[in-house]
C-alpha positions as CSV (number, residue, x, y, z in Angstrom):
1,M,47.1,1.7,-55.0
2,Q,47.7,3.5,-51.7
3,P,47.7,1.2,-48.6
4,L,44.7,1.7,-46.3
5,A,47.1,2.5,-43.2
6,Q,48.7,5.2,-45.3
7,I,45.4,6.9,-46.1
8,I,44.4,6.8,-42.5
9,A,47.8,8.2,-41.4
10,Q,47.2,11.2,-43.9
11,H,44.1,12.3,-42.3
12,P,44.4,15.4,-40.0
13,V,42.9,13.8,-36.8
14,F,45.6,11.0,-36.8
15,S,48.7,13.1,-37.3
16,G,51.8,11.9,-35.5
17,I,49.9,8.5,-34.5
18,S,52.0,5.5,-33.5
19,A,52.4,2.5,-36.1
20,A,51.0,0.1,-33.6
21,S,47.9,2.3,-33.1
22,L,47.7,2.9,-36.8
23,Q,47.5,-0.9,-37.1
24,L,44.6,-1.1,-34.6
25,I,42.8,1.1,-36.5
26,S,43.3,-0.2,-39.9
27,G,42.2,-3.4,-38.7
28,C,38.6,-1.9,-38.2
29,A,38.4,0.1,-41.4
30,R,37.6,0.0,-45.3
31,N,37.2,2.2,-48.1
32,V,33.8,3.2,-49.2
33,C,32.0,5.5,-51.8
34,I,28.5,6.9,-50.9
35,D,26.3,8.2,-53.7
36,P,25.0,12.0,-53.7
37,G,21.8,12.0,-51.6
38,Q,22.4,8.8,-49.7
39,F,22.5,9.0,-46.0
40,L,25.7,7.9,-43.9
41,L,23.9,8.2,-40.6
42,R,20.2,8.5,-39.4
43,H,19.2,10.0,-36.4
44,G,18.2,7.7,-33.5
45,E,19.9,4.6,-35.1
46,P,22.6,2.7,-33.4
47,A,26.2,4.4,-34.1
48,H,28.3,1.8,-35.2
49,T,30.4,3.7,-37.6
50,L,33.0,6.6,-38.1
51,Y,34.0,7.9,-41.5
52,L,37.1,9.9,-42.3
53,L,36.3,12.1,-45.3
54,R,38.8,12.0,-48.2
55,H,36.6,13.3,-51.3
56,G,33.2,15.0,-51.3
57,H,30.8,16.8,-49.1
58,V,28.3,15.9,-46.6
59,V,25.6,17.7,-44.5
60,L,24.9,17.5,-40.7
61,E,21.2,17.8,-40.3
62,I,18.7,18.0,-37.4
63,A,15.0,18.3,-37.4
64,A,13.9,21.8,-36.1
65,A,10.4,21.6,-34.6
66,G,8.3,23.8,-37.0
67,R,11.1,24.7,-39.4
68,G,11.7,21.2,-40.8
69,T,15.3,20.0,-41.6
70,L,18.0,22.5,-40.3
71,A,21.5,22.3,-42.0
72,V,23.7,22.5,-39.2
73,Q,27.1,21.9,-40.8
74,T,28.8,20.9,-44.1
75,L,31.8,18.9,-44.0
76,G,34.5,17.8,-46.4
77,P,37.7,16.1,-47.1
78,G,40.0,15.8,-44.2
79,E,37.0,15.9,-41.6
80,L,35.2,13.2,-39.4
81,V,31.7,12.0,-39.5
82,G,30.1,10.2,-36.8
83,L,31.0,10.6,-33.1
84,S,28.3,9.5,-31.2
85,W,29.8,5.9,-31.1
86,L,32.2,7.5,-28.3
87,L,29.7,7.8,-25.7
88,P,26.6,5.4,-24.4
89,P,23.6,5.3,-25.4
90,Y,25.4,5.1,-28.8
91,Q,22.8,6.6,-31.2
92,W,23.2,9.2,-33.8
93,S,22.0,12.7,-32.7
94,Y,21.5,13.9,-36.4
95,D,21.2,12.9,-39.8
96,V,24.3,12.8,-42.3
97,R,23.5,13.1,-46.0
98,A,26.1,13.1,-48.9
99,L,25.8,16.2,-51.1
100,E,28.0,14.7,-53.9
101,L,29.9,11.4,-54.4
102,V,31.9,10.6,-51.1
103,R,34.9,8.8,-50.7
104,A,35.9,7.8,-47.3
105,V,37.5,5.4,-44.9
106,Q,34.7,3.8,-43.0
107,I,35.8,2.7,-39.4
108,D,33.7,-0.1,-37.5
109,A,33.3,2.1,-34.4
110,D,32.4,-1.2,-32.2
111,C,35.7,-2.5,-33.3
112,L,37.4,0.6,-32.5
113,R,35.8,1.0,-29.1
114,R,36.7,-2.8,-28.2
115,K,40.4,-1.9,-29.0
116,S,40.2,1.1,-27.0
117,E,38.8,-0.9,-23.9
118,A,41.6,-3.5,-24.2
119,D,44.4,-1.0,-24.5
120,H,43.8,2.0,-22.4
121,D,46.6,4.1,-23.7
122,F,45.0,3.5,-27.2
123,G,41.7,4.4,-26.1
124,Y,43.0,7.5,-24.3
125,D,44.9,8.5,-27.4
126,M,41.7,8.1,-29.7
127,M,39.9,10.3,-27.0
128,K,42.4,13.1,-27.1
129,R,42.2,12.9,-30.9
130,F,38.1,12.8,-31.1
131,M,36.9,15.0,-28.2
132,P,38.3,18.3,-29.8
133,V,36.3,17.5,-33.0
134,L,33.0,16.7,-31.0
135,V,33.6,19.8,-29.0
136,Q,33.9,21.8,-32.1
137,R,30.6,20.0,-33.4
138,L,28.6,20.9,-30.4
139,Q,29.9,24.8,-30.7
140,A,28.8,24.9,-34.2
141,T,25.3,23.5,-33.4
142,R,25.1,26.3,-30.6
143,L,25.8,28.8,-32.9
144,Q,23.4,27.7,-35.6
145,L,20.6,27.3,-33.1
146,L,21.3,30.9,-31.9
147,D,21.1,32.2,-35.5
148,V,17.9,30.2,-35.9
149,Y,16.0,30.6,-32.5
150,G,17.8,33.7,-31.2
151,T,15.8,36.8,-30.3
152,G,17.6,39.4,-31.9
153,R,17.8,41.4,-28.3
């Protein structure tokens, strides 16, 4: 069986990470399996978890007034799920549901946040790694909303 630190190091967002930082992250992490249809995250609930997807796909969903649930993005192996833990009020802004069996590394975000606050160099490195993903997700949501609510001018 592959050590958890090695699994984390192979995730694209942690490419080139230092061994010391890898140990800090690994201390907050564990392997999990999520069954099809199970929610990983629910809108409005406290954001305490980050997932590194290893196998399977999930869908990010938002409730669209008058339109029901809107699938914003589908994510799969090599991607991150759950970035709302980065900034207050630390609440999920969407639902995430497993489309099939998902294997992931689950990271305790409160643990990671405490370590980031205690070691600002580590925290800055984490922000540099996570912020591009957050910006990409916001962009994807914007494009999806334009597609759904666009006026067609």
